[in-house]
N, C-alpha and C positions, 0 to 999 in steps of 0.2 A: 060153180067152183069158186074157190077162194085162194088168192095169192097171199102168202104170208112171208114177210121179209124181216130179217133180223140183222142188225149191226151193233157191234159193241166196241167200247174203247176204255182205256185206262188213263186217268189224268185229263188234262184239258178242262174246259168249262162248258157245261151243257152239251157235251158230245162234240165240241169243236176243239181241234188240236188233240194233244195227247197221243197215246200209242194205240194203233189199231189192233184189236184183239181177234175179232172174228166177224164174219158175215156169212149169211146163208139164206136160202129161200126155198119155199115149197109151193106147189099148186095142188090143192087137195079138195076133196068133197067136204061139204058142210059138216058132216058127222065126224070128220077127222081134224077139225080146226083146233079144238082144245088140246088134244094130246100132242099135236104138232107144235103148238106154241110152247107148251111145257118142255118139250124136247129141245127146242132151240134156246130157251132160257137156260136150261141146264148146261147146254153146250157153251154158252157165253160165260157162265160162271165157273166152269171147270176146264178151261182151254189151256193147251200147252203154252200159249204165249202169255198167259197171266189171267187173273180173275178180274173181269171187267167191273168198273164202277159206274159205267153208263151203258144202258141197253135200250135200244129202240126197236120196237116191234110194230110193224104196219100190216094191217089186215084189210084186204080189199076184195070185194066180189067181182068176178070176171065172167064173161060169156064164153063158154066152151065152144059155141058155134063159130065165134069170131077168131078162134085161135088157129094159127097155121100148124100144119103137121109136117114133120120131117122124120126120116129114118135114122135110127141109131147107127153111128159109124162102126165099121168093122174094126176089130181090135187085133193088133199084133204086138209082140214084145221084143225088147233087146236087153240082155243081161249085161250090165257093166259093173265092174268091181270098184271103181273109183269115180270121183266127180269129173276128173279130166277125161277119163275114158268115155263116160256118158255124154259129156258135152262135145267131144270130138265126133261121136256117132251122130248126135243131133245136128251138128253142122253138115255132115255128109248127107244125112237124110233130107234136110231142108233143100240142099242143092239138088238132090235127086227129084224132089217134088217140083222144082222149078224156080226156087228163089236164087238170086245171083249170089256168088260168094261175097261180093261187096256188101249186099244187103244183110246177109247172114252175120258178117263180122260187125256191122254197125249195131245189129240187134244185141249180140252178145256184149259188146262194149257198153251199150246203154244199160242192160240188166246188171252187168257186173260192176257198174259205177253207182248203183243205187245206194243211198245212205240209209234208207228204210224201205219197208215193203210197200208195194203198190196195192191199192184197193181195186184198181182196174187194170187196163192193158194199154200199151202203146200201139199205135197204128203206124206201120211202116210200109212205104212203097217197096214191093217185092223185087224191083229192078235197081232202083237208086239207093234204097235204104233210108230215104228222107222220111223224117217223122211228119205225119200228116194231121194228127190231132193236136190240140192246144191245152191239154189238161195236166201237163207237168207230171209230177210223181203220183198224182191221184189216178190218172189214166181214165180210160173209158170203161165203164162198168157194164158188162153183159148181164142182162137181167130178164125176168119174166119168162122163165122156162122151167120145165120139169118133165118127167116121164108121163106118158099117157096112162099107163097101167103099172102101178108100182110092183105088184106081185110078179108080173111077167118080167119086169126088169131085174128084180132080185134073182129070179130063176136063171135068167140069162147070165148074169154076173157069176153066179155060183157055178154054172156049167163051164165058164171060162177060168175058173179057179181064182176069182177076184172077190174081194169083200171090203167093206169099210166105206166111210163117208167120203174120203178123199177121191177115190176112183169113181164112186157113184156120181158125185157132183161134177167132177172134171169131164167125164165122158158125156154127160148131158150138155154141159156148156160147149164143149168142143163140137158136138153135133149141131147145136144151134148156129155157132159161128160158121161152120162149114156150109150150112144151108144158105148163108147170106150171099147175095150177088156181089162178086168182086173178091171173095175170100180165096186166097191161094194156100196159106198155111198158118199154123199157130205154134208157138213155142212157149213152154211154161215149166216152172218149178215152184213148189209150194213155199210159203213162209212159215209153215209149222216146223219148229226146230227138230222134232223127232221123225219127220217124214221126208226122206231124201229122194223119193221117186219123182221124176218129171215126165214130160211127154212132148212129142211133136205130133200134130194132127193136120189133116188136109182132106179136102173133098176127093182128091185123086187116089190116095192110098188108105185113108182111114186114120185111126188113132193108134200111135205107137207109144207104148208104155216103156220108159227107160228106167231101169231099176235104181241107178244112182246118178243124181244130177247135181248134188251139193253135199257139203260136209254136214255130218250129224251135229246138231246144236246150232246151226245157222238159222237166224231169225229172219233173214231177208229173202224174199221171193218176188217173182214178177212174171209178166206175161206180155207177149208180142203177137199182134195180128198182122200178117203180111197180106197186102191187097194188090190186085192187078193195077198197072198204070191206067189212069183215066177213070178209076172208080169214083163215083159220087160220094165223097166222104161224109157229107151231111146226111144223106139217105142211109148210108152204111151204119152210122152211129145211131140214127133213129131206130133202125131195125134192131140192132143189138140191145139197146136200152129199153125200147118200148113195146115191140111186137111180142105178143104172147105166142110162144111156140111149145107144142107138146111133142115129145120125142117118142116115136113108136118103135118097139122091138120087132 
């Protein structure tokens, strides 16, 4: 199998600095490498956040036998009419999962204070709300994951009435994060200006899709991983960034 990763930006120099446009990855069989690369290139050049002038594509062969396997999170939904309503529900859901109100409020304050979108996620202690990573507004990038069988996954999403790249990628990422030792919950809303849906996810209850979590046209998004007290943060980050995980339906 082959891991294909794309990241793109606008402005800056040689991909450093500038505005983050898009990032995506796939793990595919050799016969699907070319069409997957073309699809990711098209995505980078026709994204809602702008037309990238720097695109980096990395292709690497990986061993399927060495990949970890995890189950796709169960999915449930909450319909919200406004950003405030959606974020209020997310706060309550995080507390129901087991994150303290103090940690929840610190997470929302951190995300709502962002001056630009994060490429990765903040890691917060689920009790104190203390930030445990040292990556600033770049955050920790969860990587090296995809579905084990794409056709089965598409059928599953269709049966749930879901479609599109946003939910496809978010559900895979959330499933990998939930499988990591120490994970308590995740909070996210997208940086795509035309996509207002966000989610809360957890190993305990699954993936909760919240229909409105931000204003239409807002270019700023972010993500928080809440971890249990005493979690080995170095090992946690290593798993998220480097361990190949295939999600099974």
